[in-house]
N, C-alpha and C positions, 0 to 999 in steps of 0.2 A: 668498584674498580678492582681488578685482580692485581696482586703484587707478585712480580716475577721472583722465582727462587734463585739462589746463587748457583744452581746447576747450570744456568744459561751461560754458555761460553766459559766454562770452568777450566778447560784445558789451557786456554791462553791467558786468563786473568789470574790463575792461581787460587781462585776461590774454592773452598771445600764444597763438595756436592752434598745437598741436603736430601734426606729421605722424603719422598712425596707424601702428602697427607693421605691418611687412610681413605679408601674408596667408599667406605660406609658412610662417611660424612656427606659426600656429594649425593649419594643415593637417597639418604634421608631427606636432604633438602629438596631434591628433585621430586620425591614422592609427595612432600608437603605442598609444594608449589602446584603439582599436577592436580591434587585434590581441590585446592582452592580455586584453580582455574575451572574445574568442572562445576563447582558450586556457582561461580559467577556466570557460567554459560547457561545453566538451568534458569537462574534468575532472569538473565537477558532474554531467554526464550519467551517468557511471559510477555515481555514488552513488545516483542516482534510478532507474536501470533495474533494479537488483537483479541477482542472478546474478554470474558472474565474467567471462565472455567475451562480447564484443559486436562486431558487424560495423560497417562504415563507414556504411552507410545508416541503421542503427538509431541510431547515435550522432549522425548528422546531424539526424535527426528530433527526437531528444530535446533536443539543444542548440540547434536553430534555426540552425545554422551550415551553409553549403553544403558539399556533398560534397568539393569540391576543397580547401577550406580545412581541413576536418577531416582529410583525408588528410595534408596538409603538417604539421599540428600533431602528428598521431600519429607520423609518421616522425621528426620532430625530437625528439619525446618519447621514442621508442624509443632513440635515440642517447644520451639523457641518463638513461635508467633510469626516467623518469616513467611509461612504458607498456611493456608486453611484447607482442610479436606472438606469437600462439598459432595456428599453422596459417596457412592462406592467407586474408588479409583479416580476421582476427579478432584482437581486442586485449583486454587487461586492464590494470588499474593495476599499476605496477611497484614495485620496492623503494624508490625515492626517494620515492614517494607515502606508503609506510608510514613512512619516516623522518620525513617532515613531520608525520604524525599523532602519532608518538611525541614529537617535539620540541614540538608544540603543547601537549601535556599535561605537559611537564616544567617544573617550577618549584621553588622552595625550600620548598614545602609538604611536610613530612615526615610519617611515620606518627604521630608524637606529636601533631601538630596535628589529625589526623583522630580519633585516639582521645580527645583532650580534648573534642572536640565530641560524640562518641558517649557519653562518660561523663556529660556533662550531660544528654543525651537519656535515658540510663538512669535518672538521678535524677528527671527531670521526669515520667517515666511510672511512677514508684513501683516501680522494680525491673524494668521491662520489659526483655526481652532485645533489645539494640539491635545492628543490623548495618548495614554498608555493603557493597552489592554493586556490582561493576563489570561492564560489558558485555565479553564475551569471544567472539571469533570463531574460535577454534581448533576445527576439525572441523565445528562448526555454531554458530549464534548461541545463546548461553547466558549465564548469569550466574555470577559467581564472587565468593565472599566476600573482601573486601579487608581489612576491619577489624571488630572487634566489641567491645562492652562488655556483659558479662554478670555482673559482680560475682564472687561465689564459685561460680557455677554451673559444672558440668562438662557441661551440656546433657543429662545422663542423664534429667532430668525430662521431656524431650520424648517419651520412650517409644518411640523409633525407633532402629534400628541405625545405625551410622555410615554404612554403605552407603546406606541409605534417605535419610539426611539429605543426603548428598553428591549422589546421583542425582536425587532429587525437587527439591532446592533449586537444581539447575543449570537446570532447565527453565523457560522463559518462559511455558509453558502453565498453570502452577499458581502459586498464592500471590499475595499482594498485590504483593510486590516483582517477581515475574516478569511479572505482567500490567501493572503500571505502566510497566515498561520496554517491553514488547511494544506497548503502546498508542502509544508515541511513536517507534517504528521506522518507516523508510520503508515504503511500502505493499508493495513486492515482498518485503522481508524478513519483513514481518508475515504475508503469505500463506504463506510457507514454514514459519514456526513454527506457525501455526494448523493446517497440514496434518499436523504431527507427531502421533504417538499420545500419549495421556496416559501419563506415566511410571508404571511399576509402583510401588506403594506410596504413591500420592497419597492425601490425606485424603478423608473423605466429602463435604466441601464443594467439591471440585474440579469445574470445568465439564467435563462429558462431552459436552454438546451444543455443537457448534461455533458455531451461530447465536447461542446465548446468550452464548458467549465473545466473539464479535464485538460484540454489543450492549454488553457490559460494558466493552469497550475504548473505545467511543464515549463512554460516561459518564465514564470516567476522564479522557479528554482535556478534557472540559468542566469537571470538578470539580478536577482537579489532584492527585488522590490515589486510592488503592484500599484497600478493606477486604476481607480474606479470612477467611471463617468456616470454620475447620478445613479449609482447602484442602490444606495440606502435611502437617500432623500432626494426628491426632485430639486434641481437647481443647484446641487452641491456636488463637487468632485472630491475624490479622496486619494491620498498618497500615503503609502505605508511600506514599512520595512520590518522584517522579523527580528526579534530579540532572541538570539540563539546562543546557547551555552554548550560548547563541544558540538554534538550533533543533535541536541534536543531543543526544540522550539519552546520558549517560555511565554511568548506573547508577541506583541507588535506595537510599534509606534505609528501613530496616524495623525495626519493633518487634513482638515477639511477646509476647502476654499470655494467661494461661490463660483459656479460654472462660468458666469459672464465676466468674472474678474480675473480669470486665469489667462496668462499670456499664451501665445501659440506654443512656445517652448516651455516645458515643465521641468527642465533639467534642474533648476535651482531647488524646487520643492523636493524632487527625488533625492538630490544630494543631501539636503537638509535632514530628511527622515532617516536616510541610511547612516549619516554621521551620528545622529541622536541614538539610533538603535545600537550602534557599535559602542557608544559611550555607556549606555544603560547596561549592555551586556557586561562590560568591564566593572561597572558598579556592583552588579549582582555577583559575578563570578570571581572578581578579584578585588575585594574591598580594601586591600592593603596597597593598591597601586597608587601612583602619583595622581592619577585622575580622580580617584576617590578622595584623596587628601585635599585636592583643589576644590572639589564640590563641597566637602565637609566644611572647609574654611569659609567658602562663600555663603553657605547656609547659616553659619554663625555670625555672618557679617564682618568677617576678618579681612 
């Protein structure tokens, strides 16, 4: 917040006029801020371009920073592990960037805090199988089960082999949880996943037509949730909402219900997963909030 000088209205108030601060101070600050902004723009360009390796000209266009400045930023970043040079004039994000991402998601929210919220979702959906999926980039962009609340179920009622459950449910091409994550990925990553073949063992409701899949993703972004009708497993419908921090998707909350047990109106299930996703987003992104304190107290039996 800027502090007004006594020069304001000095003729009427009788205040003495102060000499304005030297201009060199603001120039120095402006220059520093400008350089920092360029660094962040170049880092951000890597996340928007997709793929792994990019050239100088490509990064300059995406960031809006001139070639010479991009080159200096990249060379300085290579020395510090922020970027890696791959071949002649090609760069990718480096290990320190990965460490930043890891630390950004590290907080005092433990597994018990997540399971407490999923247990509540399990009750709110009258025994629905509740899952939390996280985004995983090993090998390819996919989802991975982080936590679940399924009561006394051993998941055998899904009628699928363990291999099918693991392989089908990793893909972002199928299921409400997969599509709700896919809908919020950056465009280059989204195109890469859409080009993947449908996994073997997908349910009868899975999207085989890529144009229909793309149309469903646009609807998800507008509505903020996804409904899957027997996409992953025959006889089971899925309801999911994304866990989003700022504009980055971290994962999805999912509830599975038997197709023959779901009422004609699924509003209650949609509302339940959206509320759970919003709560989990706050648990991850704002662990000092009142919501976190409430969950932490419940987890300790307080």
